[in-house]
C-alpha positions, 0 to 999 in steps of 0.5 A: 377904354381899357380891356382886360378881354376881348369885346365884341361889337355886335349887330344883326339884321333879322327877319322882324323885330321879334326876338323869340318868333323871327330868325337872324338874316345877317351878323357882324362881330367886330372883336376889339383886344386889349391891345386894340387890334381887331377881327371881324366875323359877319355873315349873311345867314338863311332864316329858314323862313320867309323876310316879309318885304317891309323888312326888306325894305328896311335893311335891303336884304332880301329872300334871294340874297340869303337863299345859298347861305347858311343855315345859322346851325351851320355856323353856330358853333363857330360863332361859339369860337369867335365870342367864347370868353368875349364881352359885348358892345353894341347899339341896343343890343341888350334889347334885341341882338343879344335875346334873338342870338340867345334864341338862336343858339337855343333853337339848334342845341348851342350852348352859350349863356351870356350871363358872365358877360359885361353888355355895354349898350351905347343906347342906354348910355346915349338916353342916360346923358341926353335925357329926352325931356322938357328941360333938355328940350328948352335947354337944347331949342332955348338956351335957357334953363327951366326954373321951376320944371314940373310946376304947370305955369313953368313947363306950360311957359316952357312948352310954349318957346320950345314949339315956337323955337322949333318952328324956327329952326326947322323950316321944312316943318308945317306952318299952321296947327293941322299940319303939326298935328298930321306931323306929329301923329303920323302912322309908323308905316309898319303897322296897320293901325295906330294902335299897332295891334296888327302890323303889315306882313308881306302886305297883308295885316298879321297880328302884333300881340297875343298867342298869335302874334306873327300870324296872318289876320286872314289865316287866323279868320280861316282856322282860330276864327274863335279867337278873332271874335274874342278880340272883338267881344273882350272889350279891351281893344280900341274900336279901330282895332276891332273894325278891323277884326269885324271887317275881316270875319266879313272877308275884308282884309286890310292891303298895303294899307292903300290898295282895297281889300283883299276878298276872303279865299283869295291866295 
């Protein structure tokens, strides 16, 4: 890789996946210089807000782990000095790492702009070079070139061959239609509902959309009841989402997806 100036490879762990509302709990920067030498800077950070148990399960950084760590504002200028006049590389950084780092800088009035930096995202290159479409799947699983792609007959036949080849390749896949249906439609356990309108936050249902994104459903029932009623009456939300809100207004809240509903007023 030919470099005219240093490139910083960046990765961030945070309290969640919302670059605007969540906070950084760990940041790792590896600066690679044009002469191929490198320096590293790694910090644990006290985010100032609670890390939900579901997020702790993902990255393994607990609230206790960062209790005595510095706040972001305490290291912001050290970070800026480290990344000044650099370009940036990473995997998925354009989607999350750069936005959340920018938010943290703005929040503590530390001036830094990524506007004139090259941002090289390995995830983008991966998607460009390894397309995830039927033609690519047919080549990968069946070793054939799909002739007549986007024609209904050719695509249907290729889809059949791909599935049969997948069943041969992966012995752990279910062998029956019901089992395969369950496998293909497994709900992401970060979310309360299949439409991802509610996410788990410390075992409680929290909004994952709108102006109250990140707020607990139980809190809004108490403080912004009219908003929950609006979700029910708006007519644009799936029935599953409406049912969750309707039950919440009656005092029944989802809890861990498995436990008994939490009754209103039980803190």
